[in-house]
C-alpha positions, -999 to +999 in steps of 0.1 A: +263-279+481+276-246+475+298-231+500+294-196+511+316-165+514+326-177+553+336-209+539+296-229+554+278-250+533+249-235+521+222-265+519+191-238+504+174-244+471+188-211+451+163-190+434+166-172+405+183-139+409+165-107+404+185-077+389+173-040+387+163-053+352+142-084+366+139-119+362+129-116+325+158-101+306+193-122+304+208-094+328+190-108+358+204-143+349+239-129+355+271-153+366+261-175+393+276-164+431+273-185+458+248-175+488+256-168+523+237-168+554+233-133+560+223-124+522+255-128+506+256-117+469+237-144+451+203-131+446+168-128+468+169-161+474+203-154+497+180-149+525+147-159+539+121-130+539+118-122+575+108-088+594+142-062+594+153-057+630+172-028+645+211-037+649+220-043+686+250-056+701+254-092+680+221-084+662+203-111+685+169-114+674+169-107+641+185-125+607+215-144+607+243-120+615+268-116+588+294-136+594+329-114+588+361-130+572+383-132+585+373-130+625+396-106+632+423-090+615+423-087+575+420-054+565+395-031+585+390-005+557+371-027+525+336-038+535+345-065+517+355-101+534+383-120+517+377-153+502+382-180+529+404-211+519+382-234+501+359-211+493+343-204+457+346-173+445+320-152+432+336-150+398+366-163+375+398-155+379+421-155+353+455-173+350+485-155+356+506-164+324+495-178+287+481-155+261+443-158+268+417-136+277+408-129+311+375-142+320+342-121+336+370-092+342+385-088+310+419-088+325+447-101+308+471-129+315+508-111+321+524-122+297+500-127+267+501-110+231+473-094+220+457-082+185+457-047+171+427-028+179+424-027+145+422-057+134+395-066+165+373-037+167+352-040+134+343-080+143+330-067+176+311-038+170+297-056+136+291-085+156+265-069+180+255-048+153+240-082+137+227-095+167+209-064+171+195-068+138+186-101+140+168-098+169+147-073+154+143-088+124+127-123+141+103-103+168+093-079+137+081-114+117+062-125+153+047-088+153+034-088+118+022-124+122+004-114+152-013-077+139-025-100+102-038-127+125-058-101+145-071-081+116-088-114+099-101-122+131-117-090+132-131-085+102-141-124+101-149-148+126-156-121+154-170-091+134-206-103+147-191-109+185-202-083+211-178-057+211-169-058+176-205-061+160-212-025+185-184-007+160-210+010+133-231+020+159-200+037+177-192+054+138-224+071+134-228+086+171-196+104+160-206+109+133-236+128+146-219+147+174-193+164+148-194+203+148-173+224+129-153+234+162-145+198+161-141+190+129-111+223+130-094+207+160-099+171+147-080+179+112-049+197+135-045+164+157-050+142+128-023+161+107+004+153+141-001+114+130+002+125+089+032+107+068+050+139+062+047+151+101+058+119+117+090+116+089+100+152+094+098+145+131+118+120+133+144+131+110+145+162+134+148+145+165+169+122+154+193+154+148+187+168+176+201+138+195+232+135+175+238+173+171+227+192+209+248+172+232+277+171+239+282+134+230+264+124+206+232+098+216+236+078+186+218+051+200+188+074+209+186+085+175+188+047+159+163+034+182+140+064+169+140+059+134+143+021+135+106+022+157+091+043+133+101+028+104+097-011+118+060+004+125+050+017+088+068-017+074+043-038+094+018-015+086+023-023+050+029-057+050-011-058+074-030-037+049-019-057+024-029-091+034-064-078+056-087-063+032-112-039+053-134-013+039-135+019+058-167+030+083-196+033+059-198+072+070-192+108+054-155+112+059-140+142+064-107+133+045-101+118+012-099+079+014-061+066+010-056+033-012-053+015+018-069-012+043-091+008+070-069-016+093-049-010+111-047+036+117-014+041+097-017+077+114-022+064+148+007+036+143+032+064+131+018+086+161+025+060+185+060+055+177+075+088+172+059+105+200+056+078+229+093+069+214+105+106+223+085+102+259+104+067+263+138+091+256+127+117+276+116+093+312+148+073+308+174+101+296+162+126+305+167+144+340+142+172+358+109+168+374+096+185+338+102+151+326+070+132+333+046+162+326+063+163+290+061+124+286+026+124+299+020+147+265+038+130+241+022+098+254-016+112+251-007+125+216-010+089+197-046+085+220-059+122+206-047+114+169-066+075+171-095+093+182-092+124+155-093+095+132-124+076+142-141+111+147-132+122+111-150+086+101-114+070+087-113+044+107-133+021+133-121+019+163-105-015+163-083+003+134-077+024+158-067-001+185-046-012+160-026+013+152-017+017+192-004-015+193+013-020+162+031+015+177+034+000+208+053-039+191+075-013+174+090+007+201+091-029+225+111-043+200+134-021+192+140-009+227+144-039+240+174-044+212+188-008+213+183+005+248+184-022+275+217-026+278+241-057+267+214-087+268+228-105+244+260-121+254+290-114+239+310-139+223+328-159+244+364-155+250+386-187+235+388-214+265+358-200+282+327-218+290+293-204+302+274-219+326+239-224+315+212-203+319+233-175+331+256-148+309+286-149+329+316-171+322+345-191+337+381-195+325+400-226+312+432-231+297+439-194+285+446-206+246+427-178+234+435-142+220+439-111+241+408-096+261+380-076+248+380-040+246+387-015+283+372+013+283+379+040+310+354+064+314+368+100+332+358+131+347+381+153+327+373+181+355+394+159+382+416+140+353+444+162+334+460+145+304+488+136+331+463+117+351+449+100+319+487+094+311+491+073+343+460+053+334+472+042+306+506+035+316+490+008+346+466-008+319+492-009+292+516-031+325+487-052+336+486-059+295+455-041+286+466-022+252+434-020+236+418+011+259+388+037+250+389+065+270+354+083+270+345+117+285+319+126+310+298+158+308+277+180+331+247+167+313+258+130+313+283+122+347+288+088+335+258+065+327+256+071+289+294+065+284+292+034+305+264+020+280+281+030+251+313+008+264+283-021+272+272-019+232+301-018+222+311-047+245+336-039+267+352-063+292+362-041+317+351-007+327+372+019+344+359+044+361+385+080+369+364+102+386+343+113+420+317+102+436+291+109+413+307+096+380+314+063+402+273+062+409+263+069+371+289+043+356+271+020+380+238+025+373+245+020+337+266-015+345+241-030+375+230-065+362+251-069+339+282-083+353+309-060+338+337-059+360+341-020+374+376-011+382+372+019+407+400+045+403+393+076+430+400+109+414+374+127+434+369+144+474+353+119+495+359+084+473+335+069+493+331+032+472+371+031+469+373+031+505+350+009+513+362-018+491+402-009+506+413+008+476+442+029+476+433+061+476+463+075+453+449+067+411+478+044+401+481+026+430+440+025+432+440+007+397+469-015+400+457-033+429+424-035+415+437-054+387+454-073+405+429-083+427+397-107+425+360-094+413+335-097+435+297-082+434+284-061+458+250-047+462+236-017+454+210+008+468+179+016+451+159+048+464+129+069+448+102+102+461+087+128+453+110+148+427+131+120+424+132+091+400+141+056+407+182+054+412+208+032+422+234+044+446+267+026+459+276+035+495+250+060+510+217+087+505+206+103+528+185+134+538+184+161+565+218+177+578+244+156+559+228+162+524+225+204+534+265+198+544+267+186+509+253+212+492+263+237+511+300+227+503+313+248+469+334+229+442+364+256+450+366+249+487+364+209+480+393+217+454+411+236+480+407+220+512+394+183+501+372+167+520+375+185+552+359+211+533+329+195+547+335+194+586+333+236+580+300+235+560+285+209+586+294+232+620+273+256+595+244+234+595+239+220+630+211+256+634+194+234+610+157+227+626+146+188+637+122+171+613+094+142+622+093+116+604+071+083+593+096+050+590+078+015+575+103-013+576+098-043+555+062-034+560+061-038+592+038-013+616+054+024+609+079+041+638+075+080+643+108+096+652+122+130+652+157+135+632+183+158+626+202+132+595+190+101+577+211+081+567+206+050+546+240+033+536+251+003+514+288+005+533+291+026+564+327+035+562+334+075+552+362+103+550+387+104+578+383+063+582+350+068+601+329+037+601+296+059+605+274+026+599+298-002+614+276-028+605+271-015+573+284-039+547+283-035+508+275-070+501+253-087+529+220-086+508+209-054+533+209-022+538+216-001+572+194+028+584+212+055+604+192+081+624+208+110+642+188+128+663+211+145+696+194+171+716+217+199+738+254+192+742+251+158+758+231+147+733+256+157+705+285+141+727+268+109+732+261+108+697+298+116+690+311+089+711+287+066+695+300+069+661+335+068+675+334+037+686+331+019+655+303-008+665+261-001+669+258+004+703+233-022+723+210-002+730+190+017+695+166+009+667+145-004+697+111-002+677+093-006+714+107+021+730+096+056+721+123+069+741+139+092+720+178+085+714+206+106+701+218+078+673+197+043+663+205+017+638+183-003+615+184-032+589+163-034+561+157-047+528+130-021+524+123+008+542+097+040+535+105+074+553+078+098+553+091+131+566+065+162+579+082+191+555+108+187+530+145+173+533+179+183+512+186+147+499+216+132+485+228+102+465+269+089+470+276+127+478+255+143+453+229+163+466+193+159+445+163+177+444+146+181+484+114+162+492+093+148+521+094+113+510+121+089+505+118+048+495+151+029+496+159-009+490+185-033+481+195-049+454+215-077+464+248-083+443+241-062+415+271-046+406+305-064+397+335-048+415+380-055+415+387-052+451+422-057+461+439-089+474+444-095+514+475-073+525+473-047+495 
């Protein structure tokens, strides 16, 4: 029977853990973590479904209140409980001696020896490449078999069954609809799927991905090239196995010496243009990306229609081309873009739990740990800071260290995904809240531990984990600490693509304050610069909003600021959302709406008392209050007017809608031991 984080027995049956990648990927089955009565990370099953309830003193009548550990004292700066005696930890911890690799954290034992980097690096990289190639090859065989099977079915038993029996009529109708203008347009569109056009487009796109960004997008370039190549290979196999004549109409193009099934133009166009659409949606930023992606996705459909119009293919040939190109993208994308869904080789002495990708340590008998990757923001980490980080890592036995810089175009997600693909056993992030959030976005659901080194202005996650705010001390405390799984918040809205946050997301006053604080002011004054900007924004008008929590009836409120919190401590040690904890499987909502001087005094007094007011968040009481708190798993917020918005201290596009939900136990972090 599992033991929860408070030491109590949990008699509920645990179901598959839900992660941002969904239960169908192996990331979703990360190392099992114990569940608690209050949704301590362990998956969505850690809490039974229940309506969201407001905070009250002790949260009576609502979901079970998370039991704190220890009940008093301990480390007030952190939202994470310390492990009580006898309670199961959420990740295995390596021993302090010996020569073995660390377990889930990638920390070595203190006195071990490690093979030189040059002797390990090729085997690890080649192992990951071989695995990806094996997945693609195996799936390609299945893809070819499926396409051939469908082709034999279409040309055989199903040929006289509706709707396939009506294809000749469609071919004749398209021939009768021809005009000079449509002939010209269809010729131009058809060229978009021509072999020469697709090859040239693929080469140019891959070169652009490698040469234009400051950090080359090697994985994206390989994805596009392999997807187009795989589609072509399967197409050749299918045309050899399935012999189908072209439509019995006047064809406007010369007939190539291949079978009518499938449409090669359509398949190639799907692999190239839909592949570019995938990269635009998942790698580009800005509101234009959806428009560009939609236009790219439209191209294969137009190519297929043009090929049918010109008498070169039956409708099912076009459908087969779309399916072939789509399957190629799916197979290669899962192998190359979905992160480390293939488990890395286990360190010597480690064992994998059945059905998971996590590991636990046995006796430390193997070689040193895997690579440690440090992702740093060069604007806040100079050479001296990097040397200090390297020194701390070496003191703890991490000698195989790679440093990756963030850029303005890629604040950390790309380097983090590169680190995962190379089999990093530990990722260290040096930067501010924006850098930490970007790296956490890539690590979500992978189980790879993250060590946070605060180098920014707010350093909110470091504060809530109880880490020292001096970079070297923070890293040392994390490396001596314990891996714990914490929740992430996930938000989206109009003009705001889905994204995770580690600490807070908000709209209104706080977002305007962050947007109004210049980089120069932050560099000069530190976090007090936010206070000056906040005073300037106090005259900003209130807004009306509609709030729906966990599917409950909507609430109408006025607000100057709406804050969604995964953890509640902000700069200066202020517990802005006192009940928010990063490991309780819940998010907390604060609505700030003071009226006049008396209202502001009441709001300040409520915020300074460091615990929720016993009279807040009453859904049955329409009377406005200066500060209200609610607890939820999913919230939908609609504002009457566009509001400035922020994610972990970074301003994002303003908008009228914000949807937030919790992703329980999505991120593994190293937290200091009690008393650090």
